[in-house]
C-alpha positions as a Python dict, from the first residue, in 0.01 Angstrom:
ca = {
    (1, 'M'): (0, 0, 0),
    (2, 'A'): (81, -370, -16),
    (3, 'F'): (-207, -437, 221),
    (4, 'I'): (-448, -231, 12),
    (5, 'T'): (-358, -389, -319),
    (6, 'S'): (-347, -738, -176),
    (7, 'N'): (-701, -703, -45),
    (8, 'L'): (-821, -550, -370),
    (9, 'G'): (-638, -825, -555),
    (10, 'R'): (-830, -1090, -366),
    (11, 'R'): (-1152, -920, -466),
    (12, 'Y'): (-1074, -817, -821),
    (13, 'G'): (-838, -1087, -939),
    (14, 'S'): (-520, -1224, -782),
    (15, 'D'): (-279, -1467, -945),
    (16, 'F'): (-410, -1744, -719),
    (17, 'E'): (-766, -1671, -830),
    (18, 'R'): (-659, -1675, -1193),
    (19, 'R'): (-503, -2019, -1158),
    (20, 'A'): (-807, -2150, -975),
    (21, 'M'): (-1049, -2011, -1231),
    (22, 'R'): (-835, -2142, -1518),
    (23, 'N'): (-868, -2493, -1373),
    (24, 'M'): (-1242, -2448, -1328),
    (25, 'S'): (-1278, -2334, -1688),
    (26, 'K'): (-1183, -2685, -1803),
    (27, 'T'): (-1521, -2804, -1682),
    (28, 'N'): (-1723, -2477, -1684),
    (29, 'S'): (-1719, -2314, -2028),
    (30, 'V'): (-1683, -1938, -2022),
    (31, 'T'): (-1830, -1735, -2305),
    (32, 'K'): (-1567, -1548, -2504),
    (33, 'D'): (-1831, -1306, -2636),
    (34, 'T'): (-1702, -971, -2515),
    (35, 'L'): (-1949, -695, -2435),
    (36, 'F'): (-1860, -347, -2559),
    (37, 'V'): (-2056, -45, -2435),
    (38, 'H'): (-2000, 270, -2643),
    (39, 'S'): (-2115, 610, -2519),
    (40, 'G'): (-2033, 978, -2495),
    (41, 'F'): (-1940, 1163, -2179),
    (42, 'R'): (-2207, 1238, -1915),
    (43, 'T'): (-2457, 985, -2053),
    (44, 'S'): (-2503, 775, -1735),
    (45, 'S'): (-2224, 550, -1861),
    (46, 'T'): (-2081, 507, -1510),
    (47, 'W'): (-2423, 406, -1379),
    (48, 'L'): (-2458, 136, -1647),
    (49, 'W'): (-2099, 19, -1594),
    (50, 'L'): (-2173, -29, -1223),
    (51, 'K'): (-2475, -242, -1317),
    (52, 'L'): (-2245, -469, -1519),
    (53, 'R'): (-1979, -471, -1248),
    (54, 'E'): (-2232, -615, -1002),
    (55, 'L'): (-2307, -919, -1220),
    (56, 'E'): (-2154, -1258, -1154),
    (57, 'G'): (-1927, -1378, -1430),
    (58, 'I'): (-1865, -1027, -1568),
    (59, 'R'): (-1541, -833, -1540),
    (60, 'A'): (-1640, -477, -1626),
    (61, 'Y'): (-1364, -233, -1720),
    (62, 'Y'): (-1423, 137, -1667),
    (63, 'E'): (-1317, 363, -1956),
    (64, 'P'): (-1028, 149, -2087),
    (65, 'F'): (-923, 431, -2322),
    (66, 'N'): (-902, 691, -2045),
    (67, 'Q'): (-570, 875, -2077),
    (68, 'V'): (-501, 850, -1702),
    (69, 'L'): (-420, 480, -1750),
    (70, 'A'): (-92, 579, -1918),
    (71, 'S'): (56, 688, -1584),
    (72, 'M'): (-182, 578, -1309),
    (73, 'S'): (-25, 422, -1000),
    (74, 'K'): (-176, 137, -803),
    (75, 'L'): (-241, 375, -515),
    (76, 'E'): (-432, 612, -743),
    (77, 'A'): (-632, 322, -886),
    (78, 'A'): (-727, 220, -532),
    (79, 'R'): (-837, 576, -450),
    (80, 'L'): (-999, 745, -752),
    (81, 'G'): (-1376, 711, -734),
    (82, 'P'): (-1708, 896, -730),
    (83, 'G'): (-1627, 1078, -406),
    (84, 'T'): (-1301, 1230, -529),
    (85, 'W'): (-1471, 1485, -759),
    (86, 'N'): (-1814, 1637, -826),
    (87, 'S'): (-1920, 1336, -1032),
    (88, 'H'): (-2290, 1287, -944),
    (89, 'H'): (-2208, 917, -983),
    (90, 'P'): (-2361, 648, -760),
    (91, 'V'): (-2160, 551, -454),
    (92, 'S'): (-1923, 269, -544),
    (93, 'D'): (-1576, 125, -509),
    (94, 'P'): (-1300, 310, -697),
    (95, 'Y'): (-1331, 314, -1075),
    (96, 'F'): (-1009, 141, -1182),
    (97, 'L'): (-978, -154, -942),
    (98, 'E'): (-1003, -401, -1230),
    (99, 'F'): (-682, -253, -1375),
    (100, 'I'): (-467, -278, -1062),
    (101, 'E'): (-312, -612, -1152),
    (102, 'L'): (-211, -471, -1492),
    (103, 'L'): (-44, -154, -1364),
    (104, 'T'): (335, -146, -1350),
    (105, 'E'): (533, -46, -1043),
    (106, 'N'): (628, 281, -1215),
    (107, 'G'): (268, 355, -1306),
    (108, 'G'): (56, 297, -1613),
    (109, 'I'): (-28, -10, -1818),
    (110, 'K'): (262, -108, -2038),
    (111, 'Q'): (43, -187, -2339),
    (112, 'F'): (-157, 136, -2314),
    (113, 'E'): (-45, 440, -2512),
    (114, 'P'): (-172, 795, -2431),
    (115, 'E'): (-255, 853, -2799),
    (116, 'M'): (-529, 592, -2772),
    (117, 'A'): (-749, 835, -2578),
    (118, 'F'): (-823, 1097, -2846),
    (119, 'E'): (-563, 1089, -3125),
    (120, 'R'): (-686, 745, -3239),
    (121, 'H'): (-1053, 775, -3148),
    (122, 'I'): (-1114, 774, -3524),
    (123, 'P'): (-898, 510, -3701),
    (124, 'M'): (-648, 653, -3948),
    (125, 'G'): (-845, 489, -4228),
    (126, 'G'): (-1164, 661, -4116),
    (127, 'V'): (-1462, 526, -3926),
    (128, 'D'): (-1453, 207, -4136),
    (129, 'G'): (-1075, 172, -4093),
    (130, 'D'): (-882, -64, -3869),
    (131, 'L'): (-749, -45, -3515),
    (132, 'S'): (-378, 5, -3466),
    (133, 'G'): (-170, -291, -3356),
    (134, 'A'): (-123, -129, -3015),
    (135, 'E'): (-497, -96, -2965),
    (136, 'I'): (-555, -458, -3063),
    (137, 'G'): (-286, -579, -2823),
    (138, 'Y'): (-418, -365, -2539),
    (139, 'L'): (-782, -474, -2577),
    (140, 'N'): (-668, -836, -2606),
    (141, 'L'): (-485, -794, -2275),
    (142, 'L'): (-803, -680, -2100),
    (143, 'I'): (-1020, -949, -2255),
    (144, 'E'): (-775, -1231, -2178),
    (145, 'S'): (-727, -1103, -1822),
    (146, 'A'): (-1101, -1144, -1772),
    (147, 'H'): (-1098, -1490, -1931),
    (148, 'E'): (-818, -1602, -1699),
    (149, 'L'): (-1053, -1528, -1411),
    (150, 'G'): (-1328, -1728, -1578),
    (151, 'R'): (-1524, -1411, -1651),
    (152, 'R'): (-1667, -1239, -1953),
    (153, 'A'): (-1510, -904, -2037),
    (154, 'A'): (-1729, -593, -2053),
    (155, 'L'): (-1551, -283, -2182),
    (156, 'C'): (-1743, 38, -2115),
    (157, 'D'): (-1588, 343, -2275),
    (158, 'T'): (-1669, 706, -2356),
    (159, 'R'): (-1394, 735, -2621),
    (160, 'S'): (-1478, 436, -2840),
    (161, 'L'): (-1771, 562, -3052),
    (162, 'G'): (-1554, 662, -3348),
    (163, 'R'): (-1364, 330, -3349),
    (164, 'S'): (-1664, 107, -3267),
    (165, 'R'): (-1677, -33, -3621),
    (166, 'A'): (-1308, -117, -3610),
    (167, 'I'): (-1352, -289, -3272),
    (168, 'K'): (-1646, -489, -3406),
    (169, 'K'): (-1444, -589, -3711),
    (170, 'E'): (-1148, -706, -3497),
    (171, 'F'): (-1316, -861, -3194),
    (172, 'G'): (-1677, -933, -3285),
    (173, 'G'): (-1870, -943, -2958),
    (174, 'T'): (-2193, -783, -2846),
    (175, 'H'): (-2207, -405, -2878),
    (176, 'V'): (-2426, -161, -2688),
    (177, 'L'): (-2488, 204, -2776),
    (178, 'L'): (-2572, 418, -2474),
    (179, 'T'): (-2712, 762, -2550),
    (180, 'R'): (-2881, 1045, -2368),
    (181, 'N'): (-3089, 1334, -2491),
    (182, 'L'): (-2819, 1557, -2637),
    (183, 'H'): (-2956, 1872, -2475),
    (184, 'E'): (-2952, 1703, -2134),
    (185, 'Q'): (-2599, 1585, -2206),
    (186, 'W'): (-2495, 1943, -2290),
    (187, 'C'): (-2653, 2068, -1967),
    (188, 'S'): (-2446, 1818, -1770),
    (189, 'F'): (-2133, 1948, -1946),
    (190, 'A'): (-2235, 2307, -1864),
    (191, 'E'): (-2298, 2222, -1498),
    (192, 'Q'): (-1951, 2071, -1467),
    (193, 'A'): (-1800, 2379, -1636),
    (194, 'A'): (-1986, 2607, -1396),
    (195, 'D'): (-1824, 2409, -1116),
    (196, 'G'): (-1481, 2474, -1267),
    (197, 'D'): (-1435, 2153, -1471),
    (198, 'N'): (-1405, 2231, -1843),
    (199, 'S'): (-1262, 1890, -1933),
    (200, 'F'): (-1584, 1765, -2093),
    (201, 'F'): (-1612, 2061, -2329),
    (202, 'E'): (-1241, 2023, -2401),
    (203, 'S'): (-1298, 1658, -2488),
    (204, 'V'): (-1544, 1757, -2762),
    (205, 'F'): (-1288, 1985, -2924),
    (206, 'H'): (-1022, 1714, -2884),
    (207, 'Q'): (-1247, 1473, -3074),
    (208, 'I'): (-1303, 1726, -3350),
    (209, 'E'): (-937, 1832, -3370),
    (210, 'F'): (-794, 1481, -3371),
    (211, 'G'): (-1065, 1357, -3605),
    (212, 'K'): (-990, 1599, -3890),
    (213, 'H'): (-904, 1308, -4119),
    (214, 'D'): (-1280, 1236, -4108),
    (215, 'P'): (-1469, 1453, -4362),
    (216, 'F'): (-1749, 1569, -4132),
    (217, 'L'): (-1530, 1639, -3830),
    (218, 'R'): (-1291, 1825, -4061),
    (219, 'R'): (-1585, 2040, -4174),
    (220, 'L'): (-1662, 2128, -3811),
    (221, 'A'): (-1295, 2200, -3741),
    (222, 'E'): (-1276, 2440, -4036),
    (223, 'I'): (-1578, 2636, -3913),
    (224, 'I'): (-1438, 2651, -3559),
    (225, 'E'): (-1109, 2788, -3693),
    (226, 'K'): (-1284, 3051, -3908),
    (227, 'R'): (-1519, 3158, -3629),
    (228, 'A'): (-1262, 3150, -3349),
    (229, 'E'): (-1264, 3526, -3287),
    (230, 'N'): (-1622, 3610, -3392),
    (231, 'S'): (-1821, 3315, -3263),
    (232, 'D'): (-2150, 3341, -3076),
    (233, 'A'): (-2201, 3151, -2751),
    (234, 'Y'): (-2458, 2916, -2902),
    (235, 'E'): (-2213, 2795, -3168),
    (236, 'N'): (-2033, 2578, -2913),
    (237, 'Y'): (-2368, 2408, -2856),
    (238, 'V'): (-2395, 2337, -3228),
    (239, 'F'): (-2042, 2193, -3245),
    (240, 'F'): (-2116, 1974, -2943),
    (241, 'L'): (-2453, 1862, -3076),
    (242, 'L'): (-2335, 1765, -3426),
    (243, 'S'): (-2006, 1602, -3322),
    (244, 'Q'): (-2174, 1383, -3061),
    (245, 'L'): (-2465, 1304, -3290),
    (246, 'Y'): (-2222, 1203, -3564),
    (247, 'L'): (-2016, 977, -3336),
    (248, 'N'): (-2334, 812, -3202),
    (249, 'A'): (-2444, 753, -3561),
    (250, 'V'): (-2110, 593, -3649),
    (251, 'A'): (-2166, 335, -3374),
    (252, 'F'): (-2538, 288, -3433),
    (253, 'D'): (-2534, 7, -3688),
    (254, 'V'): (-2270, -206, -3512),
    (255, 'C'): (-2462, -203, -3184),
    (256, 'K'): (-2714, -478, -3129),
    (257, 'I'): (-2860, -304, -2825),
    (258, 'K'): (-2949, 66, -2813),
    (259, 'I'): (-3014, 228, -2477),
    (260, 'D'): (-3158, 579, -2458),
    (261, 'V'): (-3125, 657, -2088),
    (262, 'S'): (-3346, 969, -2113),
    (263, 'K'): (-3637, 780, -2267),
    (264, 'M'): (-3583, 482, -2039),
    (265, 'A'): (-3608, 709, -1732),
    (266, 'N'): (-3942, 848, -1852),
    (267, 'C'): (-4107, 532, -1976),
    (268, 'S'): (-4137, 208, -1780),
    (269, 'F'): (-4214, 9, -2097),
    (270, 'I'): (-3892, 121, -2263),
    (271, 'R'): (-3702, 40, -1944),
    (272, 'A'): (-3856, -309, -1923),
    (273, 'D'): (-3771, -377, -2290),
    (274, 'T'): (-3412, -256, -2234),
    (275, 'E'): (-3376, -478, -1927),
    (276, 'T'): (-3498, -777, -2128),
    (277, 'R'): (-3259, -718, -2418),
    (278, 'L'): (-2960, -661, -2193),
    (279, 'S'): (-3042, -957, -1967),
    (280, 'Q'): (-3069, -1188, -2269),
    (281, 'A'): (-2738, -1068, -2408),
    (282, 'L'): (-2567, -1126, -2073),
    (283, 'N'): (-2756, -1440, -1967),
    (284, 'S'): (-2808, -1264, -1637),
    (285, 'C'): (-3083, -1055, -1480),
    (286, 'V'): (-3014, -682, -1512),
    (287, 'D'): (-3213, -439, -1296),
    (288, 'L'): (-3233, -84, -1429),
    (289, 'S'): (-3522, 30, -1209),
    (290, 'D'): (-3319, 304, -1040),
    (291, 'V'): (-3260, 495, -1364),
    (292, 'K'): (-3326, 866, -1316),
    (293, 'A'): (-3388, 1163, -1542),
    (294, 'H'): (-3185, 1466, -1444),
    (295, 'V'): (-3148, 1795, -1631),
    (296, 'S'): (-2857, 1998, -1506),
    (297, 'F'): (-2766, 2363, -1528),
    (298, 'S'): (-2756, 2523, -1874),
    (299, 'S'): (-2595, 2854, -1966),
    (300, 'L'): (-2793, 2880, -2291),
    (301, 'E'): (-3024, 3176, -2340),
    (302, 'A'): (-3372, 3135, -2488),
    (303, 'K'): (-3292, 3385, -2765),
    (304, 'S'): (-3013, 3155, -2888),
    (305, 'R'): (-3246, 2866, -2957),
    (306, 'N'): (-3358, 2952, -3313),
    (307, 'P'): (-3016, 3068, -3441),
    (308, 'A'): (-2864, 2748, -3300),
    (309, 'E'): (-3119, 2526, -3474),
    (310, 'K'): (-3075, 2714, -3802),
    (311, 'M'): (-2698, 2672, -3795),
    (312, 'A'): (-2723, 2308, -3686),
    (313, 'R'): (-2971, 2220, -3964),
    (314, 'Q'): (-2745, 2373, -4226),
    (315, 'L'): (-2449, 2167, -4104),
    (316, 'L'): (-2662, 1855, -4066),
    (317, 'T'): (-2695, 1844, -4444),
    (318, 'D'): (-2315, 1802, -4457),
    (319, 'M'): (-2330, 1498, -4228),
    (320, 'S'): (-2275, 1185, -4432),
    (321, 'I'): (-2243, 869, -4223),
    (322, 'P'): (-2055, 607, -4429),
    (323, 'N'): (-2258, 293, -4499),
    (324, 'A'): (-2540, 407, -4269),
    (325, 'S'): (-2866, 216, -4259),
    (326, 'V'): (-3208, 375, -4293),
    (327, 'E'): (-3261, 314, -3921),
    (328, 'C'): (-2941, 505, -3848),
    (329, 'E'): (-3052, 802, -4057),
    (330, 'E'): (-3387, 800, -3875),
    (331, 'F'): (-3201, 788, -3543),
    (332, 'V'): (-3002, 1100, -3642),
    (333, 'Q'): (-3315, 1298, -3733),
    (334, 'R'): (-3497, 1183, -3422),
    (335, 'A'): (-3207, 1262, -3186),
    (336, 'F'): (-3164, 1604, -3349),
    (337, 'A'): (-3533, 1688, -3304),
    (338, 'D'): (-3539, 1555, -2947),
    (339, 'A'): (-3250, 1783, -2849),
    (340, 'F'): (-3429, 2100, -2956),
    (341, 'K'): (-3757, 1974, -2814),
    (342, 'C'): (-3583, 1935, -2480),
    (343, 'W'): (-3444, 2288, -2516),
    (344, 'D'): (-3798, 2415, -2580),
    (345, 'Q'): (-3924, 2233, -2273),
    (346, 'S'): (-3647, 2376, -2061),
    (347, 'I'): (-3742, 2725, -2182),
    (348, 'Y'): (-4113, 2663, -2114),
    (349, 'F'): (-4074, 2508, -1774),
    (350, 'G'): (-3784, 2733, -1694),
    (351, 'D'): (-3982, 3058, -1731),
    (352, 'A'): (-4167, 3011, -1405),
    (353, 'S'): (-3849, 2902, -1233),
    (354, 'R'): (-3659, 3199, -1370),
    (355, 'T'): (-3938, 3436, -1257),
    (356, 'F'): (-3937, 3283, -912),
    (357, 'L'): (-3560, 3284, -894),
    (358, 'S'): (-3549, 3641, -1024),
    (359, 'K'): (-3778, 3750, -742),
    (360, 'R'): (-3570, 3555, -496),
    (361, 'V'): (-3258, 3720, -634),
    (362, 'D'): (-3417, 4065, -593),
    (363, 'I'): (-3513, 3980, -235),
    (364, 'E'): (-3167, 3849, -160),
    (365, 'R'): (-3009, 4154, -322),
    (366, 'K'): (-3224, 4386, -107),
    (367, 'R'): (-3139, 4179, 198),
    (368, 'A'): (-2774, 4193, 106),
    (369, 'A'): (-2798, 4571, 57),
    (370, 'D'): (-2964, 4607, 398),
    (371, 'E'): (-2701, 4389, 556),
    (372, 'S'): (-2433, 4593, 385),
    (373, 'A'): (-2586, 4918, 515),
    (374, 'R'): (-2604, 4773, 867),
    (375, 'A'): (-2248, 4652, 836),
    (376, 'K'): (-2134, 4998, 729),
    (377, 'A'): (-2325, 5157, 1019),
    (378, 'L'): (-2164, 4913, 1259),
    (379, 'E'): (-1828, 4988, 1103),
    (380, 'R'): (-1883, 5361, 1160),
    (381, 'Q'): (-1988, 5292, 1520),
    (382, 'L'): (-1678, 5085, 1569),
    (383, 'Q'): (-1466, 5364, 1426),
    (384, 'D'): (-1634, 5612, 1663),
    (385, 'L'): (-1581, 5379, 1956),
    (386, 'H'): (-1221, 5331, 1854),
    (387, 'L'): (-1173, 5708, 1839),
    (388, 'A'): (-1347, 5753, 2174),
    (389, 'A'): (-1135, 5480, 2323),
    (390, 'H'): (-825, 5649, 2185),
    (391, 'E'): (-930, 5985, 2338),
    (392, 'A'): (-1018, 5813, 2665),
    (393, 'S'): (-677, 5649, 2662),
    (394, 'K'): (-513, 5990, 2618),
    (395, 'D'): (-727, 6134, 2901),
    (396, 'A'): (-637, 5839, 3118),
    (397, 'E'): (-268, 5893, 3052),
    (398, 'A'): (-303, 6266, 3143),
    (399, 'A'): (-500, 6176, 3457),
    (400, 'H'): (-234, 5924, 3546),
    (401, 'R'): (35, 6192, 3514),
    (402, 'D'): (-172, 6439, 3722),
    (403, 'A'): (-233, 6173, 3984),
    (404, 'A'): (139, 6093, 3997),
    (405, 'Q'): (222, 6460, 4039),
    (406, 'A'): (-46, 6500, 4307),
    (407, 'H'): (81, 6191, 4484),
    (408, 'S'): (436, 6331, 4481),
    (409, 'A'): (318, 6669, 4613),
    (410, 'L'): (106, 6504, 4881),
    (411, 'R'): (398, 6289, 4984),
    (412, 'Q'): (618, 6595, 5019),
    (413, 'H'): (346, 6774, 5216),
    (414, 'V'): (306, 6477, 5447),
    (415, 'V'): (680, 6466, 5501),
    (416, 'Q'): (679, 6836, 5588),
    (417, 'L'): (389, 6789, 5828),
    (418, 'V'): (564, 6497, 5992),
    (419, 'E'): (878, 6706, 6029),
    (420, 'Q'): (675, 6997, 6164),
    (421, 'L'): (486, 6778, 6406),
    (422, 'T'): (809, 6616, 6514),
    (423, 'A'): (958, 6961, 6586),
    (424, 'E'): (647, 7080, 6771),
    (425, 'S'): (643, 6760, 6972),
    (426, 'S'): (1003, 6822, 7079),
    (427, 'D'): (916, 7180, 7189),
    (428, 'K'): (618, 7056, 7386),
    (429, 'E'): (830, 6795, 7560),
    (430, 'D'): (1076, 7068, 7666),
    (431, 'A'): (790, 7286, 7794),
    (432, 'L'): (641, 6994, 7979),
    (433, 'R'): (975, 6924, 8142),
    (434, 'Q'): (999, 7288, 8246),
    (435, 'L'): (646, 7280, 8385),
    (436, 'A'): (724, 6960, 8571),
    (437, 'A'): (1035, 7113, 8714),
    (438, 'E'): (850, 7427, 8820),
    (439, 'H'): (573, 7215, 8961),
    (440, 'N'): (819, 7013, 9162),
    (441, 'R'): (981, 7329, 9287),
    (442, 'S'): (642, 7471, 9385),
    (443, 'I'): (551, 7159, 9576),
    (444, 'F'): (888, 7160, 9749),
    (445, 'S'): (840, 7527, 9844),
    (446, 'I'): (499, 7463, 9988),
    (447, 'A'): (631, 7169, 10188),
    (448, 'I'): (919, 7380, 10331),
    (449, 'S'): (682, 7658, 10412),
    (450, 'R'): (460, 7427, 10607),
    (451, 'I'): (754, 7279, 10796),
    (452, 'R'): (871, 7624, 10887),
    (453, 'K'): (530, 7723, 11009),
    (454, 'R'): (511, 7415, 11218),
    (455, 'F'): (842, 7443, 11391),
    (456, 'F'): (896, 7811, 11391),
    (457, 'R'): (588, 7976, 11529),
}
């Protein structure tokens, strides 16, 4: 671990580098104008943060209000990155390397409090209220840590929309609002949920629940509580849409630069204008040419579209953004319309896809049924073979017993034959001896007879 952190420290800010950069700053002035990027979840915020991280002179912090920073260890900071979950993020170094030097040995950043993630995402005094002392101290720590390295701090967060005005009031700086077509953003949430990650939907309800001291979020919370047991599926879409639209609107007027990643991906002129504005604000060339439009999975049914818009329009009349400009109000109406336009397009272009996929599903179902029938037939054959093998085994055991009995009987028979043959052989030997004796006597008699004849004529 020491080796890992020491190498990361050399890259992302060691004490030696801080001292060296502090000395250099005496002759090379470093801008103290902090860059704040405010966005919702699943809005290509990680992609934009990586663009800032690549720039010389910028120290880009990833989600400084993320609750994991309350307990994160240095080892976790050196490991957690795009490849550790189904992020769809560009390939990069781990997310929290810039925080490693600030993490304690027991885990977490001392100045960070878990309540900063959601409980304080709307200041206690409302969207025009002030940051808490702890938040001010924590953000100052990050900004000064960047300055000690001779770099400009860029804080990119998905939990700062509701407190963006308070941050602007306290720290000044250049503020960027990053948005995405709200329907596309919802689809990204739904895709993550389909993959088993409900944290993004949960974050929406956290923002509403912990923002009940805000009049509009309190209105949404009251409806959610009343409709808890009798809600329709599309109502969650409405709560998502209006809460995110409201938080974007809160940040709209404090942000000098507005980036709509959906429009930028579909229009080269908008992308070029965004690159120019961002490059001027950073005094560095920013390349956004790899921006991509991507619509993820959506669980919404076409029949829910009109009821959802009706409910959302009724609640939109309750949305009052404090001290909002005319441009902000136009942004709200435009973003609202764009969301349902995108839903219409997904229905239109999705019909052919659904028809094709439906046919493919039918084909796959038939194929699966055929495979199931074949599998069952094979299973029956296997059962028959198993039964036949069992019967054959029983027959083999019986044959083995019969063979053993036959072998025993044959052995006894052979023994008897051997005994019989042995006895017969003994009798034959006696007879042969008798014959030999008689033969010898006969020969002797003949010889005597001849002698007699010869001498006694």
